[in-house]
C-alpha positions as CSV (number, residue, x, y, z in Angstrom):
1,M,11.0,51.1,-5.8
2,D,9.7,49.1,-9.1
3,Q,12.6,46.4,-8.6
4,I,10.8,46.1,-5.1
5,K,7.9,45.4,-6.1
6,K,9.1,43.1,-9.1
7,K,10.7,41.2,-6.7
8,M,7.5,41.3,-3.9
9,E,5.9,40.2,-7.3
10,A,8.3,37.4,-8.0
11,L,8.5,36.3,-4.4
12,K,4.8,36.2,-4.2
13,L,4.4,34.1,-7.0
14,E,7.0,31.6,-6.2
15,A,5.4,31.4,-2.8
16,D,2.2,30.5,-4.1
17,G,3.6,28.0,-7.0
18,N,5.3,26.3,-3.8
19,A,2.2,26.3,-2.2
20,A,0.3,24.8,-4.9
21,Q,3.4,21.8,-5.4
22,V,2.6,21.5,-1.2
23,E,-1.3,20.8,-1.9
24,E,-0.3,18.1,-5.0
25,M,2.0,16.6,-2.8
26,K,-0.3,15.9,-0.1
27,A,-2.9,14.8,-2.6
28,K,0.0,12.3,-4.1
29,V,0.6,11.0,-0.4
30,K,-3.4,11.0,0.6
31,E,-3.6,8.8,-2.9
32,L,-0.5,6.4,-1.8
33,E,-1.6,6.0,1.8
34,Q,-5.1,5.1,0.6
35,N,-3.5,2.6,-1.9
36,N,-1.4,1.3,1.1
37,L,-4.7,1.0,2.9
38,S,-6.7,-1.1,0.1
39,R,-2.7,-3.2,-0.3
40,S,-3.1,-4.1,3.5
41,Q,-6.6,-5.5,3.6
42,E,-5.7,-7.2,0.5
43,V,-3.0,-8.8,2.6
44,T,-5.6,-9.2,5.2
45,S,-7.7,-10.7,2.9
46,L,-5.0,-13.2,1.1
47,T,-3.9,-14.1,4.9
48,H,-7.8,-15.4,5.8
49,R,-8.2,-17.2,2.4
50,N,-4.8,-18.3,3.0
51,Q,-6.2,-20.0,6.7
52,L,-9.0,-21.3,5.1
53,L,-6.9,-23.3,2.6
54,E,-4.6,-24.4,4.7
55,S,-7.4,-25.9,7.0
56,E,-9.3,-27.0,4.3
57,V,-5.9,-29.3,3.0
58,E,-5.8,-30.8,6.9
59,K,-9.3,-31.4,6.1
60,L,-8.7,-33.3,2.9
61,E,-5.5,-35.1,4.5
62,S,-7.6,-36.2,7.3
63,G,-10.1,-37.7,4.6
64,I,-7.4,-38.9,2.6
65,K,-5.9,-40.7,5.7
66,D,-9.3,-41.9,6.9
67,A,-9.9,-43.2,3.2
68,K,-6.9,-44.8,2.9
69,H,-7.4,-46.8,6.2
70,A,-10.6,-47.8,5.3
71,A,-9.7,-49.2,2.3
72,S,-6.8,-51.2,3.7
73,E,-9.1,-52.5,6.1
74,S,-11.7,-53.4,3.4
75,A,-9.8,-55.2,0.8
76,Q,-11.5,-58.5,1.3
77,H,-14.7,-56.6,-0.1
78,G,-13.7,-55.7,-3.5
79,T,-17.0,-53.2,-4.6
80,Q,-16.4,-51.2,-1.4
81,N,-12.6,-50.7,-2.3
82,E,-13.5,-49.6,-5.8
83,T,-15.5,-46.9,-4.2
84,L,-13.5,-45.9,-1.7
85,Q,-10.4,-46.2,-4.0
86,R,-12.7,-43.8,-6.1
87,K,-13.2,-41.7,-3.1
88,L,-9.8,-41.5,-2.4
89,Q,-8.7,-40.6,-5.9
90,L,-11.2,-37.5,-5.6
91,L,-9.6,-36.7,-2.1
92,E,-6.7,-36.7,-3.9
93,E,-7.4,-34.6,-6.6
94,E,-9.1,-32.2,-4.2
95,A,-6.3,-32.3,-1.8
96,E,-4.0,-31.6,-4.9
97,E,-6.5,-28.5,-6.1
98,A,-6.2,-27.2,-2.7
99,D,-2.5,-27.3,-2.6
100,K,-1.9,-25.7,-5.7
101,N,-4.6,-22.9,-4.5
102,L,-2.9,-22.1,-1.2
103,R,0.6,-21.9,-3.5
104,E,-0.8,-19.5,-5.5
105,T,-2.6,-17.7,-2.5
106,N,1.1,-17.7,-0.7
107,D,2.7,-16.1,-4.4
108,K,0.3,-13.6,-4.4
109,L,0.4,-12.8,-0.9
110,R,4.2,-12.4,-1.0
111,N,4.0,-10.0,-3.9
112,T,1.2,-8.2,-2.2
113,D,3.8,-7.9,0.6
114,V,6.1,-6.5,-1.2
115,K,4.2,-4.2,-3.3
116,A,3.1,-3.0,-0.1
117,G,6.7,-2.3,1.2
118,H,7.5,-0.7,-1.9
119,F,4.6,2.0,-1.2
120,E,5.4,2.8,2.1
121,R,8.5,3.7,0.6
122,K,7.0,5.8,-1.8
123,V,4.9,7.2,0.6
124,Q,7.9,7.8,2.8
125,A,10.1,9.8,0.0
126,L,6.9,11.8,-0.9
127,E,6.3,13.0,2.9
128,A,9.7,13.7,3.1
129,A,9.6,15.9,-0.2
130,R,6.3,17.5,1.2
131,D,8.4,18.6,4.0
132,Q,10.8,20.2,2.4
133,W,8.6,22.0,-0.2
134,E,6.6,23.2,3.3
135,T,10.0,24.6,4.6
136,K,10.7,26.3,1.6
137,Y,7.4,27.4,1.4
138,E,8.0,29.1,5.1
139,E,11.1,30.4,4.4
140,M,9.7,32.7,1.3
141,A,6.8,33.6,2.9
142,K,9.8,35.0,5.9
143,K,11.3,36.6,2.7
144,Y,8.2,38.0,1.2
145,A,7.5,39.5,5.3
146,D,11.0,40.8,5.4
147,T,10.7,42.4,1.8
148,K,7.4,43.7,2.7
149,K,8.7,45.1,6.0
150,E,11.7,46.6,4.4
151,L,9.4,48.5,1.5
152,D,7.0,49.9,4.2
153,D,10.0,51.1,6.4
154,F,11.3,52.6,2.6
155,V,7.7,53.9,2.1
156,A,8.0,55.8,5.4
157,E,11.2,57.0,5.5
158,I,10.3,58.7,2.3
159,G,7.0,60.1,3.5
160,T,8.5,61.7,6.3
161,L,11.7,63.6,3.5
């Protein structure tokens, strides 16, 4: 009789422990999903920034093209040519800076994509672990119910004697 009670207590403690682990796993999954959402938002933000920088590069390249064209037309005008050369140089520097920013943003975007993929795999692994713990918890709950029924039947049988 004591052994059955001890076994029931042990099963109950194990079931409670499994329930706590399931809750921990759910919390981890929620945290990772939040992380994943944050990374997705960062990817969206970087993509938008990338588009803005690309349009700025196009604008600057167009400005460079216009400045070069104007510089070639005003070859006979020395002062205007010098001014246009300075503008051209500034535009080229801005274009180089924008190109550098674009490369950095692309690198960040790639890194964020890699991290997002990593977190998605991690979430999947944790969800699988959570499912295993839920299955184990259900099995333990069934074992507990079966053992309790056997004990009740045993007590009823002893009571009839």
